[in-house]
Each structure stands twice: as C-alpha cells, then as structure tokens.
MARTI-5697 format. One line per 5 residues: number of its first residue (from 1); their letters; for each residue y, x, z of C-alpha. Coordinates in Angstrom, 1 decimal. Example, Ala and Ser with C-alpha at 12.3 -4.5 7.8 and 13.67 -1.06 7.14 Angstrom:
REM residues 2
1 = AS = -4.5/12.3/7.8 | -1.1/13.7/7.1
This chain:
REM residues 679
1 = MNKYA = -49.6/77.5/-38.3 | -52.1/76.5/-35.7 | -54.6/74.0/-37.1 | -53.8/71.6/-34.2 | -50.1/71.7/-34.9
6 = AKEGF = -48.3/68.4/-35.5 | -44.9/67.4/-36.5 | -42.5/67.4/-33.5 | -41.3/64.0/-32.4 | -37.7/65.0/-32.1
11 = SNRQT = -35.7/67.4/-34.2 | -33.6/70.0/-32.5 | -30.5/68.0/-33.2 | -31.9/64.8/-31.8 | -33.1/66.7/-28.7
16 = KIGAF = -29.6/68.0/-28.1 | -28.0/64.6/-28.6 | -30.6/63.0/-26.3 | -30.1/65.6/-23.6 | -26.3/65.2/-23.7
21 = TLLLA = -26.6/61.4/-23.6 | -28.8/61.6/-20.6 | -26.5/64.0/-18.8 | -23.5/61.8/-19.5 | -25.5/58.7/-18.3
26 = FLIGA = -26.5/60.6/-15.1 | -23.0/61.6/-14.3 | -21.7/58.0/-14.9 | -24.5/56.6/-12.8 | -23.9/59.1/-10.0
31 = AVVYP = -20.2/58.1/-10.0 | -21.1/54.4/-9.8 | -23.5/55.1/-6.9 | -21.1/57.3/-5.0 | -17.6/56.7/-6.5
36 = GPWNK = -15.6/58.6/-3.9 | -15.4/62.0/-5.7 | -14.7/60.3/-9.0 | -11.8/58.2/-7.6 | -10.4/61.3/-5.8
41 = VMKGM = -10.4/63.2/-9.1 | -8.7/60.3/-10.9 | -6.1/60.1/-8.2 | -5.4/63.8/-8.6 | -5.2/63.4/-12.4
46 = EEAVG = -2.7/60.5/-12.0 | -0.5/62.6/-9.7 | -0.6/65.5/-12.0 | -0.2/64.0/-15.5 | 0.6/60.3/-14.8
51 = FHLPY = -2.6/59.2/-16.4 | -6.1/58.5/-15.2 | -9.4/56.9/-16.2 | -10.4/53.7/-14.5 | -11.1/53.8/-10.8
56 = LPESS = -14.6/52.7/-9.8 | -15.1/50.0/-7.1 | -16.2/51.5/-3.8 | -18.2/48.5/-2.8 | -21.2/49.1/-0.5
61 = YRLGL = -24.7/47.9/-1.2 | -25.6/44.4/-0.1 | -28.0/44.8/2.8 | -30.4/42.2/4.1 | -30.7/40.8/7.6
66 = DLQGG = -33.1/43.4/8.8 | -30.8/46.3/7.8 | -27.3/45.2/8.6 | -28.1/42.7/11.4 | -27.3/39.0/11.3
71 = AHLVY = -28.3/35.6/12.5 | -31.7/34.0/12.3 | -31.6/30.2/12.7 | -34.5/27.7/12.8 | -33.8/24.0/12.3
76 = EADMS = -36.3/21.2/12.7 | -36.1/18.1/10.5 | -36.7/14.7/12.0 | -39.2/13.0/9.6 | -39.9/10.0/11.8
81 = AIPEG = -38.2/7.7/9.3 | -39.7/9.3/6.2 | -43.0/8.2/4.7 | -45.8/10.8/5.0 | -46.0/11.4/1.2
86 = DRTDA = -42.2/11.9/0.8 | -41.7/14.5/3.7 | -42.2/17.6/1.6 | -39.7/16.5/-1.0 | -37.3/15.5/1.8
91 = LSGVR = -37.6/19.0/3.4 | -36.9/20.6/0.0 | -33.8/18.4/-0.2 | -32.6/19.6/3.2 | -33.1/23.2/2.1
96 = DVVER = -31.1/22.7/-1.1 | -28.2/21.1/0.9 | -28.2/23.8/3.5 | -28.1/26.5/0.7 | -25.1/24.7/-0.9
101 = RVNAF = -23.4/24.5/2.5 | -23.9/28.1/3.3 | -22.8/29.3/-0.1 | -19.7/27.1/0.1 | -18.7/28.9/3.3
106 = GVSEP = -19.1/32.3/1.7 | -21.9/33.6/3.9 | -23.2/36.9/2.4 | -26.6/36.5/0.6 | -28.2/33.8/2.8
111 = LVQTN = -31.9/33.2/2.8 | -33.0/29.6/3.3 | -36.7/28.8/3.5 | -38.9/25.9/4.4 | -41.9/26.0/6.7
116 = IAGGR = -44.4/23.2/7.4 | -47.0/23.8/10.1 | -48.6/21.7/12.8 | -46.8/18.6/11.8 | -43.4/20.3/12.1
121 = YRIIV = -40.9/20.5/9.2 | -38.6/23.4/9.6 | -35.8/25.2/7.8 | -35.4/28.9/8.4 | -31.9/30.4/7.7
126 = DLPGV = -31.2/34.1/7.6 | -27.5/35.0/7.5 | -27.0/38.8/7.0 | -23.8/40.2/8.5 | -23.2/37.3/10.9
131 = TNVQD = -24.1/38.9/14.3 | -22.6/36.1/16.5 | -25.0/33.1/16.6 | -22.2/30.7/17.3 | -20.3/32.0/14.3
136 = AVREI = -23.5/31.5/12.2 | -23.8/27.9/13.3 | -20.2/27.3/12.5 | -20.7/28.9/9.1 | -23.4/26.4/8.3
141 = GETPV = -21.5/23.6/10.1 | -22.9/20.3/11.0 | -23.9/19.0/7.6 | -23.2/15.3/7.9 | -25.7/12.5/7.9
146 = LTFRL = -23.8/9.6/6.4 | -25.2/6.2/6.9 | -24.1/2.6/6.3 | -25.3/0.2/9.1 | -25.2/-3.4/10.0
151 = PDEDI = -25.2/-4.9/13.5 | -28.6/-5.6/14.9 | -28.8/-9.3/15.6 | -32.2/-9.1/17.3 | -31.4/-6.3/19.8
156 = SVEPS = -33.1/-6.5/23.2 | -32.2/-4.4/26.2 | -34.8/-5.7/28.6 | -37.4/-3.0/29.6 | -41.0/-3.8/29.1
161 = AEQEV = -43.4/-3.8/32.1 | -44.8/-0.4/31.0 | -41.2/1.0/30.8 | -40.4/-0.3/34.2 | -43.4/1.4/35.7
166 = QIAAA = -42.5/4.6/33.8 | -38.9/4.5/35.2 | -40.0/3.8/38.7 | -42.4/6.7/38.7 | -39.8/9.1/37.3
171 = QELER = -37.1/7.9/39.9 | -39.5/8.4/42.8 | -40.1/12.1/41.8 | -36.4/12.6/41.2 | -35.4/11.1/44.5
176 = SAALT = -37.9/13.2/46.4 | -36.5/16.4/44.7 | -32.9/15.4/45.4 | -33.7/14.7/49.1 | -35.2/18.1/49.4
181 = VLDRA = -32.0/19.7/48.1 | -29.9/17.5/50.4 | -31.9/18.6/53.4 | -31.3/22.2/52.5 | -27.5/21.5/52.1
186 = LAEDD = -27.4/19.8/55.5 | -29.2/22.7/57.0 | -26.2/24.8/56.1 | -27.7/26.5/53.1 | -25.0/27.9/50.7
191 = FGALA = -23.8/24.8/48.9 | -22.5/26.8/45.9 | -25.8/28.6/45.5 | -27.7/25.3/45.6 | -25.4/23.9/42.9
196 = KEFSI = -26.0/26.9/40.7 | -29.8/26.5/41.2 | -30.3/22.7/41.0 | -27.2/21.0/39.4 | -27.6/19.8/35.9
201 = NTATK = -23.9/19.6/35.3 | -23.2/22.6/33.2 | -19.4/22.2/33.5 | -19.4/22.6/37.3 | -22.6/24.3/38.4
206 = DNNGY = -21.4/27.8/37.6 | -18.3/27.2/39.7 | -20.4/26.4/42.8 | -20.4/22.7/41.9 | -16.6/22.6/42.5
211 = IGLVS = -14.9/19.6/40.8 | -11.4/19.9/42.3 | -9.0/17.1/43.1 | -9.9/13.7/41.7 | -8.9/10.1/42.2
216 = SEDEE = -10.7/6.9/41.9 | -9.3/6.5/38.4 | -10.9/9.7/37.2 | -13.1/8.8/34.2 | -16.0/11.0/35.1
221 = FGGLV = -16.0/11.3/38.9 | -14.0/8.3/40.0 | -17.2/6.6/41.1 | -17.8/9.4/43.6 | -14.3/8.9/45.1
226 = ERIEA = -15.0/5.2/45.5 | -18.2/5.9/47.4 | -16.3/8.4/49.7 | -13.7/5.7/50.4 | -16.3/3.0/50.9
231 = DKLKI = -18.4/5.1/53.3 | -15.3/6.4/55.1 | -16.6/9.9/54.7 | -15.0/12.6/56.8 | -13.6/15.9/55.5
236 = GVIDG = -16.1/18.7/55.7 | -19.2/16.4/55.5 | -21.9/16.8/53.0 | -23.4/13.4/52.0 | -25.6/11.8/49.4
241 = LYEGT = -27.4/10.6/47.6 | -24.9/8.7/45.4 | -26.6/7.1/42.5 | -24.6/6.9/39.3 | -25.6/5.2/36.1
246 = SRMHI = -27.8/8.0/35.0 | -27.3/10.7/37.7 | -27.5/11.3/41.5 | -24.9/13.3/43.3 | -24.9/15.3/46.6
251 = VNYLS = -21.3/15.5/47.5 | -19.4/18.1/49.6 | -16.1/16.5/50.7 | -13.6/19.3/51.2 | -10.1/17.9/51.6
256 = RKVET = -7.8/14.9/50.9 | -4.3/15.0/49.5 | -1.8/12.2/48.8 | 0.2/12.5/45.6 | 3.1/10.5/44.2
261 = EPKVA = 2.7/9.5/40.6 | 5.8/8.2/38.8 | 5.5/5.5/36.1 | 7.5/6.9/33.2 | 8.9/5.8/29.8
266 = HILIC = 10.7/8.1/27.3 | 12.5/8.4/24.1 | 11.7/11.3/21.8 | 14.0/12.6/19.1 | 12.4/15.4/17.1
271 = YAGST = 13.6/17.6/14.4 | 12.2/19.6/11.4 | 10.2/22.5/12.9 | 9.4/20.9/16.3 | 5.7/20.4/17.1
276 = GCTET = 4.2/17.4/15.4 | 7.5/16.2/13.9 | 7.6/14.6/10.4 | 11.4/14.0/10.4 | 13.8/16.1/8.3
281 = RTKEE = 16.8/16.1/10.6 | 18.1/19.4/11.9 | 17.9/20.5/15.5 | 21.7/20.0/16.0 | 21.4/16.4/14.5
286 = AEALA = 18.5/15.6/16.9 | 20.4/16.9/19.9 | 23.5/14.9/19.0 | 21.4/11.7/18.5 | 19.6/12.2/21.8
291 = KELQD = 22.9/12.6/23.7 | 24.2/9.4/22.0 | 21.1/7.5/23.1 | 21.3/8.9/26.6 | 24.8/7.6/26.9
296 = KATES = 23.7/4.1/25.9 | 20.5/4.0/27.9 | 20.3/1.7/30.9 | 17.4/0.3/32.9 | 17.7/-3.0/31.1
301 = NFVTL = 17.9/-1.7/27.5 | 15.7/1.4/27.7 | 12.6/-0.4/26.3 | 14.6/-1.7/23.3 | 16.1/1.7/22.6
306 = AAESS = 12.7/3.4/22.7 | 11.2/0.8/20.4 | 14.0/1.2/17.9 | 14.7/5.0/18.1 | 11.8/7.0/19.6
311 = DDAAN = 9.9/9.3/17.2 | 6.8/9.2/19.5 | 4.8/6.8/17.3 | 2.0/6.7/19.9 | 4.1/4.7/22.4
316 = ADLGG = 7.3/3.6/20.7 | 6.1/0.1/20.2 | 5.3/0.0/24.0 | 8.9/0.8/24.8 | 8.1/4.5/25.2
321 = DLGYL = 5.7/3.7/28.1 | 3.7/6.8/29.3 | 2.1/5.1/32.2 | 1.6/6.7/35.6 | 1.6/10.5/35.4
326 = KQGAT = 0.1/13.0/37.8 | 1.6/16.4/38.5 | 1.1/18.8/35.6 | 0.1/16.2/33.1 | 3.0/16.8/30.8
331 = VEPFN = 4.8/19.9/29.4 | 7.6/21.7/31.3 | 10.5/21.0/31.8 | 9.7/17.3/31.2 | 7.2/17.4/34.1
336 = ATIFA = 9.7/18.9/36.5 | 12.4/16.4/35.5 | 10.3/13.2/36.0 | 9.1/14.3/39.4 | 12.7/15.1/40.5
341 = LKNGE = 14.0/11.7/39.4 | 14.2/8.8/41.8 | 12.7/5.4/40.9 | 15.1/3.5/38.5 | 16.8/6.7/37.3
346 = ISEVI = 17.3/7.9/33.7 | 17.3/11.6/33.0 | 19.7/13.8/31.1 | 18.5/15.1/27.7 | 15.4/17.3/28.1
351 = ETEFG = 14.4/19.8/25.5 | 10.7/20.7/24.9 | 8.7/22.1/22.0 | 8.4/18.5/20.7 | 12.2/17.9/20.5
356 = YHIAY = 14.7/16.1/22.8 | 13.6/13.5/25.4 | 15.3/10.9/27.6 | 13.0/10.0/30.5 | 13.1/6.8/32.6
361 = RETSR = 11.3/6.7/35.9 | 10.6/3.1/36.4 | 8.6/3.2/39.6 | 6.0/5.2/41.4 | 2.8/4.9/43.5
366 = RVNYY = 1.0/7.0/46.1 | -2.6/8.0/45.1 | -5.3/9.5/47.2 | -6.8/12.7/45.7 | -10.1/14.1/47.0
371 = EIAHI = -11.2/17.7/46.7 | -14.9/17.6/46.2 | -17.9/19.7/45.0 | -21.2/18.2/44.0 | -24.8/18.9/43.0
376 = EMPWT = -25.7/16.6/40.1 | -29.4/15.6/39.9 | -31.2/13.7/37.2 | -31.8/9.9/37.6 | -34.0/8.2/34.9
381 = TLSDI = -32.8/4.9/33.5 | -33.9/2.8/30.6 | -31.6/4.6/28.2 | -33.5/7.9/28.9 | -36.8/6.5/27.7
386 = FVIDP = -35.6/3.9/25.2 | -32.6/4.4/22.9 | -30.8/1.2/22.5 | -29.1/1.1/19.1 | -27.1/-2.0/18.3
391 = WVNTE = -27.1/-1.0/14.6 | -29.7/-1.0/11.9 | -29.6/1.3/8.9 | -29.3/0.0/5.3 | -30.7/1.6/2.2
396 = LSGKH = -27.3/3.0/1.4 | -26.7/6.6/2.7 | -25.0/9.9/2.0 | -27.6/10.8/-0.6 | -26.0/8.2/-2.9
401 = VKHAS = -22.6/9.9/-2.8 | -21.8/11.5/-6.2 | -18.4/12.9/-5.3 | -16.0/12.8/-2.4 | -12.2/13.4/-2.4
406 = VGFDP = -9.2/13.0/-0.2 | -6.6/10.2/-0.6 | -3.5/9.2/1.3 | -2.3/5.8/2.5 | 0.9/5.1/0.6
411 = NTGAP = 2.4/3.3/3.6 | 1.5/5.6/6.5 | 0.6/8.8/4.7 | -2.6/9.0/6.7 | -5.4/10.8/4.9
416 = YVILD = -8.8/9.2/4.2 | -11.9/10.1/2.3 | -12.8/8.4/-1.0 | -16.6/8.2/-1.8 | -17.8/7.7/-5.4
421 = FNEEG = -21.4/6.5/-5.5 | -23.9/7.3/-8.1 | -25.4/4.5/-10.2 | -28.0/3.5/-7.6 | -25.5/3.8/-4.8
426 = ADLFT = -23.0/1.6/-6.6 | -25.5/-1.2/-7.0 | -26.5/-0.9/-3.3 | -22.9/-0.9/-2.1 | -22.1/-4.0/-4.2
431 = ALTEA = -25.2/-5.9/-3.0 | -24.4/-4.8/0.6 | -20.8/-6.1/0.5 | -21.8/-9.3/-1.3 | -24.3/-10.2/1.3
436 = NVGKV = -22.0/-9.4/4.3 | -18.6/-11.0/3.5 | -16.9/-11.7/6.8 | -19.2/-9.4/8.7 | -19.0/-5.8/9.9
441 = IGIFL = -20.4/-2.8/8.1 | -20.4/0.4/10.1 | -19.9/3.7/8.4 | -21.6/6.4/10.6 | -21.4/10.2/10.4
446 = DGEAI = -24.0/12.1/12.4 | -24.7/9.0/14.3 | -21.1/8.4/15.3 | -19.2/5.4/14.0 | -16.2/6.5/11.9
451 = TTPVV = -15.0/3.1/11.0 | -16.4/-0.4/11.3 | -14.5/-2.6/8.9 | -15.0/-6.3/8.3 | -15.9/-7.0/4.7
456 = QQAIY = -13.2/-9.3/3.2 | -14.8/-9.6/-0.2 | -17.5/-8.1/-2.3 | -16.5/-4.6/-3.6 | -17.4/-3.6/-7.1
461 = GGQAT = -17.0/-0.3/-9.0 | -19.1/1.9/-6.8 | -16.2/3.3/-4.6 | -15.7/3.2/-0.8 | -13.2/4.7/1.6
466 = ISGDF = -13.7/6.2/5.0 | -10.6/5.9/7.1 | -10.2/7.1/10.6 | -8.1/9.3/12.9 | -8.3/12.2/10.5
471 = SIDEA = -6.0/15.2/10.1 | -5.6/16.5/6.6 | -7.9/19.5/7.3 | -10.5/17.2/8.8 | -10.5/14.9/5.8
476 = KLLAQ = -10.7/17.9/3.4 | -13.6/19.3/5.4 | -15.5/16.0/5.4 | -15.0/15.6/1.7 | -16.2/19.2/1.2
481 = RMNAG = -19.3/18.5/3.2 | -20.0/15.3/1.3 | -19.8/17.2/-2.0 | -22.1/19.8/-0.6 | -24.6/17.0/0.0
486 = ALPVP = -25.6/14.8/2.8 | -28.9/15.6/4.5 | -31.8/13.4/3.5 | -32.9/13.6/7.2 | -31.3/14.8/10.4
491 = IEIVS = -31.9/18.4/11.6 | -31.7/20.0/15.0 | -31.4/23.7/15.7 | -34.5/24.8/17.7 | -34.1/28.6/17.7
496 = QQTIG = -31.3/31.1/17.2 | -31.6/34.8/17.3 | -29.3/37.7/16.6 | -30.3/41.0/15.0 | -27.7/43.5/16.2
501 = PALGQ = -26.0/45.8/13.7 | -27.2/48.8/15.7 | -30.8/47.8/15.3 | -30.2/47.2/11.6 | -28.5/50.5/11.2
506 = SSLDK = -31.4/52.2/12.9 | -33.9/50.6/10.5 | -31.7/51.6/7.6 | -31.4/55.3/8.8 | -35.2/55.5/9.3
511 = SVNAG = -35.9/54.0/5.9 | -33.5/56.4/4.1 | -34.9/59.4/6.0 | -38.4/58.3/5.1 | -37.4/58.0/1.4
516 = LIGFA = -35.8/61.4/1.4 | -38.7/63.1/3.1 | -41.1/61.4/0.7 | -39.0/62.5/-2.3 | -38.9/66.1/-1.1
521 = LIALF = -42.6/66.2/-0.6 | -43.3/64.8/-4.0 | -40.8/67.3/-5.6 | -42.5/70.3/-3.8 | -45.9/69.1/-5.0
526 = MMAYY = -44.9/68.6/-8.6 | -43.2/72.0/-8.8 | -46.0/73.8/-7.0 | -48.8/72.3/-9.1 | -47.2/71.7/-12.5
531 = RLPGF = -44.5/74.5/-12.3 | -41.8/74.2/-14.9 | -42.9/70.7/-16.2 | -43.1/69.6/-12.6 | -39.5/70.7/-12.2
536 = MAVIA = -38.5/68.7/-15.3 | -40.3/65.7/-13.7 | -38.3/66.1/-10.5 | -35.1/66.0/-12.5 | -36.4/62.9/-14.3
541 = LTFYA = -37.2/61.3/-10.9 | -33.7/62.1/-9.7 | -32.3/60.3/-12.8 | -34.8/57.5/-12.0 | -33.5/57.1/-8.4
546 = VANLV = -29.8/57.1/-9.6 | -30.6/54.5/-12.3 | -32.3/52.2/-9.7 | -29.3/52.4/-7.4 | -27.0/51.6/-10.3
551 = LYKIF = -29.0/48.6/-11.2 | -29.0/47.4/-7.6 | -25.2/47.4/-7.6 | -24.9/45.8/-11.1 | -27.3/43.0/-10.2
556 = NVTIT = -26.0/42.7/-6.6 | -29.6/43.2/-5.3 | -30.0/42.6/-1.6 | -31.7/45.6/-0.1 | -34.2/44.9/2.7
561 = LSGIA = -37.0/46.9/4.3 | -39.4/45.2/2.0 | -37.1/46.1/-1.0 | -37.0/49.7/0.1 | -40.8/49.6/0.2
566 = GFVLS = -40.9/48.3/-3.4 | -38.6/51.1/-4.4 | -40.7/53.8/-2.7 | -43.9/52.4/-4.3 | -42.2/52.4/-7.7
571 = LGIAV = -41.3/56.1/-7.1 | -45.0/56.8/-6.6 | -45.7/55.0/-9.9 | -43.1/57.1/-11.6 | -44.8/60.2/-10.4
576 = DANVL = -48.1/58.9/-11.5 | -46.8/58.5/-15.1 | -45.7/62.2/-15.1 | -49.1/63.2/-13.7 | -50.9/61.4/-16.5
581 = IFERL = -48.6/63.2/-19.1 | -49.1/66.6/-17.6 | -52.8/66.3/-17.3 | -52.9/65.3/-20.9 | -50.7/68.3/-21.7
586 = KEELR = -53.3/70.5/-20.1 | -56.0/69.1/-22.3 | -53.9/69.6/-25.4 | -53.2/73.2/-24.5 | -56.9/73.8/-23.8
591 = SGRDL = -57.7/72.4/-27.3 | -55.6/75.1/-28.9 | -52.3/73.4/-29.7 | -49.1/75.3/-29.4 | -46.6/74.2/-26.7
596 = PTAVD = -44.2/72.1/-28.8 | -47.0/70.2/-30.5 | -48.9/69.8/-27.3 | -45.9/68.1/-25.6 | -45.6/65.6/-28.4
601 = EAFRR = -49.4/64.8/-28.4 | -49.5/64.6/-24.6 | -46.7/62.0/-24.4 | -48.2/60.0/-27.4 | -51.7/59.9/-26.0
606 = AWPSI = -50.6/59.2/-22.4 | -48.5/56.3/-23.3 | -51.3/53.6/-23.6 | -52.5/54.4/-20.1 | -49.0/54.4/-18.7
611 = RDGNL = -48.2/51.2/-20.5 | -51.3/49.3/-19.4 | -51.1/50.4/-15.8 | -47.5/49.4/-15.5 | -48.0/46.1/-17.3
616 = TTLIA = -50.6/45.0/-14.8 | -48.2/45.9/-12.0 | -45.4/43.9/-13.7 | -47.8/40.9/-13.9 | -48.4/41.2/-10.2
621 = TAVLY = -44.7/41.4/-9.4 | -43.9/38.4/-11.6 | -46.5/36.3/-9.7 | -45.1/37.5/-6.3 | -41.6/36.7/-7.3
626 = WIGEG = -42.6/33.3/-8.7 | -44.6/32.0/-5.7 | -43.1/34.2/-2.9 | -40.1/33.6/-0.7 | -37.5/35.8/0.9
631 = FIRGF = -38.7/39.3/1.7 | -41.7/39.0/-0.7 | -39.3/38.3/-3.5 | -37.1/41.3/-2.5 | -40.2/43.5/-2.7
636 = ALTLT = -41.2/42.1/-6.1 | -37.7/42.5/-7.5 | -37.2/46.1/-6.5 | -40.7/47.0/-7.6 | -40.1/45.4/-11.0
641 = IGVLM = -36.9/47.3/-11.5 | -38.6/50.5/-10.4 | -41.6/50.1/-12.7 | -39.4/49.5/-15.7 | -37.2/52.5/-14.9
646 = SMFGA = -40.2/54.6/-14.2 | -41.5/54.1/-17.7 | -38.1/54.9/-19.1 | -37.9/58.0/-16.9 | -41.3/59.3/-17.8
651 = MVVTY = -41.4/58.5/-21.6 | -37.7/59.2/-22.3 | -36.1/61.4/-19.7 | -39.0/63.7/-19.0 | -39.8/63.9/-22.8
656 = VLMKL = -36.3/64.9/-23.7 | -36.2/67.5/-21.0 | -39.6/69.0/-22.1 | -38.5/69.0/-25.7 | -35.3/70.8/-24.7
661 = IVRFK = -37.0/73.6/-22.8 | -39.8/74.3/-25.2 | -37.2/75.2/-27.9 | -36.6/78.4/-25.9 | -39.5/80.8/-26.8
666 = GIRKP = -38.5/83.1/-24.0 | -39.7/80.8/-21.3 | -43.0/79.8/-22.9 | -45.0/81.8/-20.4 | -48.4/80.8/-19.0
671 = VLFLG = -47.1/81.2/-15.4 | -44.5/78.5/-16.1 | -46.5/76.1/-18.1 | -49.7/75.2/-16.2 | -51.1/78.7/-16.8
676 = LERK = -52.6/77.5/-20.1 | -50.0/78.2/-22.8 | -51.4/80.1/-25.8 | -49.1/82.6/-27.5
C-alpha cells in the first residue's frame, strides 16, 4: 500500500446508495422544474393500466415586474398635518396599509417601498403582471381616509387684502389669454381646433368643444343658455367672454330648437326578476294587478293610487310624480307612450324591463333648447387659492377602527357599515358624543361626507355606524377597506408607468440566453482543463441548477433580473468550490497518493477554504436582505440559496460522483485525471 494511502471516506456500498439517491433526486427535481413529460407519462399510464402516480402542478415561475411586465405606481403622502418627528412613522403606516390592500385584492407578488427625499414622502408600488395602469389603480383602490369632523364655528370666507391682489393679478392674465383666443375665433379660425388646443373642459374639448342641445335648466351649462337669451344672441354668432363662477366661456351658438316636455306621473307594478324589484309576485300577477289599477285610474285618483300601490319607492310618496321629462330621458316604450299622450290622458299598461307601468300625462311645457359649442378657459376665484372647509377634524379617525362589518336595517333592509373602535378610539368616540349632544358630527370618507347625523345622546361601547345610500356590494367593499386599514395620511398618485409584457419577455429571453451561454462556457473550461473530474463537476453543476429551480418553486421566489444575477453569481461560486477541490487533488496526486485516497484528502482539505469563503458571502447576503428593499432583497435571496446549494453540490454531489468513477480501475488514466495519476 502506498505510504500516503488513507482510508476511503465512503465504502463501495455507500457510494452506490449515494449515487442512486442523487440520480433519483435529480429526476424528481427535473420533473418538478419541467413537469410536462412526467404528466404525459402518467396520463399514458392511467389510460393503459388505470393507475398513475400523482400529477405534478404545471405552475410557472413567479416573475418580477422587470421580467413579466406590470404597473409601476408612485404615490405622494400629504404630511402637512403630521408633526415633523412623526412623518417617517406615518409613511411606514401608509406602506403597511397599501401592502394589505394590494394583498387583499390578490395582486401577484407586489412590491411596496417608501422613499423620502427632498422633503417628499412617497410610496412606490410595483405590481407584476398588471400591464394596464388603470387596472393597477383599481387593484389598489382608493384606500379610504376616514375622519370624524365637527362644524367650524369660526369659518371666514372673506379674502384677505393679499388674496384679493393675487386673484386680481391672476384674472388679468386669464382675461388677456381668453381675449386672444376669442379674437382668433372671430377671425374665423377653426373653432373646434381652438377648443382642442385651449379648452380646459376635458369632457368637450376632444369633441371640438361641442356640448349639444341644452336648456336653461341644465345643471352644468344652464348659465350659458341664460346669457345667450339675455344677450339675444343670434344663431351662428361666436360670442364671449361669459364669466362663470370659476370659468370663462367663449360660446359658438349653432342652432335653437323648441321641445315639448310633458309632466308625468306613473304607477309601477314590478315582479320577481324585473330590474330592481324586491317583490315576490309573478309576472302574470303583476300584469293582472296593473290592468286592475289601470281600469280604476282617473285624473282625480291617480295620485292616491300611486301612493298606495306603486312599487317605485323613489316617487310613490309623491303620487308617482316624475316631473317634466325631455325626449329620451326614460326607457322605451315608456318614452314613446308619454310623448304620444295628450295632456290629461292616462295610458294603457306599458311593459318595460322594470315591470308594468300606468302613465299619467298631467300637463306639458315648451322649452327652448340651444345647440352650442364652447371653449372653456380658467378664471381664478377665492376657492382656487384658499380652500374653504366648513368642517374641522377631531382626533378620532380611521386609524382607531379595530374592525368593520356590514349590518342591515331591520325595517328597510338597507345595508350599513358597523365600526368597532379600539380602546383609544372608544374613549375618543364617547368623549366626542358626550360633548356634542344635539349637534352634528360629520363622518367623512376621502374628504366626502357620508353621513352627518345629529347626536341625540352620548354613545358608549365603542361602536359607530355609517349609513348612507349604499348598495350591498358598496357596503361590503367599504368594510373590507376599513379592515385593511385606513391611511394615516392622504396619498395622491403622482406617477404611473407600464412595463409591457413584450419588454419583460425580451429581458427574460436575454437573461436566459446569457445564463445558458455562461453555463456552456464554464462547462467547456472545466472539461478542457480538469478532464474527467471537470466533467463530473459539470454534472454536479447541472444538479445544482435543477435544485435551485426546484427551491424557487417550493418557496415561491419571485424571479427578477437582480435575482437572476444572484443565481449566475452563485453558479460562479459553485465552480470556484470545484476548482479548489481539483487544485487540491493535483497536490495530493503530486505528493504520491493513489487516486481514491487523493480524492478523499482533496475534499477533506479543501472544505475549510470552501466553508470560510461561502460563510463570508452568506454574511453579506444576510446584511443585504436585512437592510435592503425590493430588487436588492431578490438578489440576496437567490444568492443565498445558490451559495448553500453550491456547497452541497461541491461537497456531496461532486464527491459521490468522483468516488463512483475511481472505483473503476480501467479509467484511472493520467490523460483523464489531470495528467498526474500514478499507477
């Protein structure tokens, strides 16, 4: 026996068991990574013998925003009401709430980060797989800011001298700009082109400023009609400037049309299955009841019949009154019927999607409609530079809500939201109601008043209700958002970007190609330089790559470009471990050991260097994961997995393979083993 011989680490039996175990693990891992062939074989087995082993899930890897595309949103938090020292904590609270909201909506592997720079407090949200920005915003939703407010008894709406100067200066500039546009319109420039260029009304500018037919009763443009009538403007004339409450208008008067508007009341009899109906009667029963009421109806008793029998809760108490209706304001054939009736007539039974109607045309009026287009220009007022808020916030807010649920009014069945406060919130709510008995407390959601009840008595127990004109779905959504958490501060979206799936796929393809080329070059180098041991190392690296991909699936790791970089770097570390072992093997062979003994000694003596080098890398990745965010964490995670698997691959897989081949004396040739094997 050679004087340098040592006892082999593995016996022949252990080597065979180890090799078989690794082969089995590799096949299972390959099936997990690429389950298609396995499932195809199992399907064939089932068809042939009626039995099969379990199918493997064919789920794809979870890809990050940079690989599969998605939405990138940036929100800015309004910290104006938060003390300087509390703003960082408030921003962290916003991040936690947004994370809960996104997770509740099921967005795939979101990334929510905070950013503080230049006095701006921002939340950055990455949503992989969501390529439509509007969809992304809907996924996050408008996380509610819930506040409890009291009327401001010291409110003042008078502008200061400084504000008056500011308003006057702004209006002078705006009037000058508007007059320039008016001059161009009068000079027969294309009115539609001017509207597209200068109008600030987004609803009409893209339609050449066209509004259509409006009357003086139109909520938005009725003021323009009143000015046209007062100025006795002629058709085809462009005129202005008309100053509204906060806008100026240049008007193009196109035509005038006189319409008849009937004043109508109706009785609705609905049935189970008709739109919006809560009754249980059948369609046949509804039709029979409607015909019975139609036979009874007269001009004198119609109001009474409607109040007693109509299923239209919105106007039954008003005798079924629908007011004056313009052409097309109601569904067909109801619309056609009421315009065909004469004043004082009652219709036959009319069937629509809502059920059966009896219509009564009480009277009618003639209304002037004006067809107009306009260019809407800005006009600064006090409200533009000073927000007048008749309410003041109390200390109680949505952050004190412990749980929200949906309840139903036992009398009307209307849904409402029940808020259970935490201990601090319960005390604040009790104190608030005790101090304001007989007064109004406003409950606001996102700055809009939901309900403004008068406090009848102090409320104890830490529970409040939010009632309003909710549908069941709206009440459930509000409760869900409250449970996800109300924002400590308001946020506003300031940036939204989309990374298209094609760009992400291109990045993924390039990354995969780079990884395959790198692996191929490493394999060629190892086999050319280290020969048969190098080939064993390549097999071990293949095992290592499969093991990494299996772990990515098991732990649902999100793969990003930085994560791929971590994987490729760990591949280099795995190669480095094999290089250390083989260089040590050279030294052992030069010292006179036979091949089996040299293999054992090479692995034993290379281990401390491999262990210490990888340990320092693991310390670095732990620090990166702990203090890093987003892509840095992805890099640290994949590198950590890779380093651990590289040690296993080098010290176990490569070792077992080397022990397996050195058993065969026929291949112990210098040309195969580094050129140094001694016979």
